[in-house]
Structures are given as structure tokens and as C-alpha cells.
N, C-alpha and C positions, 0 to 999 in steps of 0.2 A: 247695464240697463238702468234707466232712470225709474224711480218709484215716487209716487205721490201718496200722501196720507189721505185716507178716506175716513170720514166720520159716519157711523151708522147710528141712527136714532130710531126709536119706536115709541109712538104714542098709542094710548089705548084705542082700540078699534081702528087701527090704521096699518098700512104696510110698513116695512122697514124702509126708511128714507136714507139715502146716501148723498153726502156732499163732499167736495174737495176744497178745503180752505184756501189752497194756493191757486185755485182755478174758479173764480166766481162764475156762477151760471152753470157749472158742470154738476148736475144733480140727476138722480135717478131713484128708483124704488123697486122693491120686490116683495112678494107675499111671504117668502121665507128668507132666512139669513143667507142660505146658499144662493138663492135667486138674486138677492140684493147684491151680493158680491159679484156674481156673474154679470149682472147688469152694470155694476160699477166699472168692470173691466171694459165693457163695450162703450159705456158713456165716456170714459177717459180717452179711449182710442179715437172715438169720433170727435171729441172736443179738440184734441191735439191735431188731428187731421184738418179740422176746420181752421185752426190757427195757422197751420202750414199753408193751406190753400189761399188764405187771405193775406199771406205774407206778414202776419203779426208775430210779435216776439212770444216765445214760450217762456213763461216764468220758471225760474229755478225753484225746485222744491225746497221749502223751508225745513230746517232740522226738526225732526219729530218732537223733540222736547220743547220746542218753541211754539208749538201749535196749541191754540186754545181748544181744549177738547169739548167744551160747552156741554157738559153732561151727556156725552155720547155713550150709548150702550156698548159700542165696540169701536176700536180704533185699529185700522189695518193699513198696510202698505199695498198699493196696487201698482204693478209694473206697467210701463208704457212699452208696447211691442216695438221692436226695432224696425219692423217692415211696414210701417205706416205709409210712407210715401217713397216710392222707388224712383231713382234717377239713373239715367243711362250715362255712362262715362266711357271715354276711350283711354285705354292703357296700352303702352308700348312695352313689350317684353321680348327678350331673346327667344327665338323659335324653339331651341332645345329646352329652355326653362318652361316654356308654355306646354310642351309635350309632357314634361314631368308633372306639371300642375294638373293637366287634364287627366293623366293616368291616376294620380293620387286621388283626385276628386271622384273619378269613376269608381275606384275601389271602395270608396266610402258612400257611394250613392248620392253624391253631391253634384251640383253644377259648378262650372268654373267660377261664376259670380259668387255662388254660395261659399266656395272655398276661400276666395279673396276676402269676403266680408268676415267670415269666421276667423281667418288668420289675423286680420287687422284687429278685430275685437279682442282676440286673445293677447295679442302683442300689447295693445293699450291697457288691458287689465293687468298684465304682468308688469308693465312699466309703472302703473298707478300703485300696485301693491309694493313694488320696490321703493318708490318714493315715500309711501306711508311708513315702511319699515325704517328707512333712513331718518325720517322725521322723528319717529319713535326712538330710534337709537340715539339721535342727537339730544333729544329730551332727557334720556336716561343718562347720557354722558354728562350733561349739565348737572343732573341730580347727583351723580357719582362724585363730581367735583366738589359739591357742597359736602357730601358725606366724608370724602377724604379730608377736606379742609377741617371739618368738625373733628374727625378722628385725630388729625395731627395736633389740633389744639388740646384735645384730651390727653394725648401722650405727653405733650410738653408740660401740661399741668401736673401730671403724675410725676414726671421727672423733677419738677420744682419741689414737690412735696417730699420726695425722697432725699433731696439734697439738703 
């Protein structure tokens, strides 16, 4: 799920104001912090839906550490719900597989579509996690190479001193 950083500000004698630096014009407010956060969720969903309906591009969220917090009282991440805009698709599957899918979905209180979406999202999350682990491991391997190289130099240096 995609998240956007929300900045919450509070001026004296005012409600809590919420803005999204990545989405100019997406703003809201609430009398309490809880209300402001609830309103932020709604404002974000409506803003993204509007962009989708207008066939406009949705900006990628900036990394949280790159956002100017501008003296915000609170910085929080608000998730974009996956079910903003639903599109109908046609999928061809073997009949026996479809029966297994339907039985599985029914046992879990899901629809066939819900099962397909959930399965695809889990698969994507698993693949992304695997890619991140591989990148992390490759980075560690490069670091280990430097460590081993440094260790080999240290051993050679000790051998020279003994000789």
C-alpha cells in the first residue's frame, strides 16, 4: 500500500490543519488531532480518486526524510486505500482451478475478486521483500569483500613483521 506524509500544524485559536507536501491542494482540518487524522485519510482518498478520474498522474511519494517538515506539530504517514477505483477485467482460468479458488474464497468469507486481488498483492509484496533482501545481501557482500581485503592486508603485515 502506498503512503503519503501528512504534516499537521496548529496555530493558536485554530483547528489542526493537515497538508500533504507531495499533493499540492490536498488539505483538510479537524478540531482534534484524531479528527484531523481521520479527515486526512478521507482527503487523501478523495484527492487520489479525483486524479484518477481526471486521468492525471499520481505523484510518487517522496521519502519521508526529504520532506520539509516546516515546523509541523506532527508528521504522520497516511495510507492510500487500494479500493479507490475498481475496474472490471476478464480472466480466463481452467474450470477446476476456478472451483478451487471459489471454495477457498468462500471458506475465508471472500469473493473471487477479493481472493485474486489479495493473492496478487501478497505475491507482489513477497517479491518486493525478496528483491530488497537480495539488494541488502549484495551490499553486505561488497562490504565483506572490503573487510576480507583489509583483513588479508593486516595478516600480510603481521607476517612481514615476524620475518
